[in-house]
C-alpha positions in Angstrom: -22.0 7.3 -1.3 -19.0 9.4 -0.1 -18.2 12.8 1.3 -15.2 15.0 0.9 -14.2 17.7 3.5 -11.1 19.9 3.5 -9.8 20.5 6.9 -6.8 22.6 8.0 -4.2 19.9 7.6 -6.0 17.1 5.7 -8.5 16.2 3.1 -11.0 13.8 4.6 -13.0 11.3 2.4 -15.7 9.2 4.1 -17.0 6.1 2.2 -20.5 5.1 3.3 -21.5 1.5 2.5 -24.9 1.4 0.6 -27.0 -1.4 -0.7 -28.3 -4.6 0.7 -27.6 -5.6 4.3 -25.3 -6.5 5.8 -23.6 -3.2 5.5 -20.1 -2.4 6.7 -19.0 0.6 8.9 -18.0 3.8 7.2 -14.3 4.1 6.1 -12.6 7.4 6.8 -9.5 8.4 4.7 -7.4 11.3 5.9 -4.9 12.6 3.3 -2.1 14.5 4.9 0.9 16.1 3.4 3.2 13.1 4.1 0.8 10.1 4.6 -2.7 8.8 4.4 -4.6 7.2 7.3 -7.6 4.8 6.8 -9.9 4.2 9.8 -12.9 2.1 10.4 -14.9 1.1 13.4 -14.7 -2.6 14.3 -18.2 -3.4 15.6 -17.0 -6.6 17.2 -15.0 -4.8 19.9 -16.3 -1.2 19.4 -12.7 0.0 18.6 -11.6 2.2 15.7 -8.9 0.5 13.7 -6.4 2.6 11.8 -3.7 2.0 9.2 -1.2 4.5 7.9 0.2 4.5 4.3 3.2 6.5 3.2 2.7 8.3 -0.1 4.9 5.7 -1.8 2.7 2.9 -0.5 -0.4 4.8 -1.7 1.2 5.2 -5.2 1.9 1.5 -5.3 -1.6 0.7 -4.2 -3.0 2.9 -7.0 -0.8 1.1 -9.6 -1.7 -2.3 -8.2 -5.4 -1.8 -8.7 -4.8 -1.7 -12.5 -2.3 -4.6 -12.9 -2.7 -8.4 -13.1 -1.2 -10.8 -10.6 2.5 -10.6 -10.1 5.4 -8.8 -8.3 6.2 -5.3 -9.4 8.5 -2.4 -8.5 7.7 1.1 -9.7 10.6 3.1 -10.9 10.9 6.8 -11.8 11.1 7.4 -15.5 
């Protein structure tokens, strides 16, 4: 299950883990104009962990999900 919310400066997508236990904490993705942040609560220490991806890194991740093992460099056509 997931939710989508449009805020003033970002689109927020929340991914909720469903199914059989053990379930993981929700993942929250904030898409800003110049970057994307991904946050998730770490239940071991009760801290929110966050990573930030540039739009280039996000593009590379999108491409990587559809490619076999290897090293790649995307180039503009």
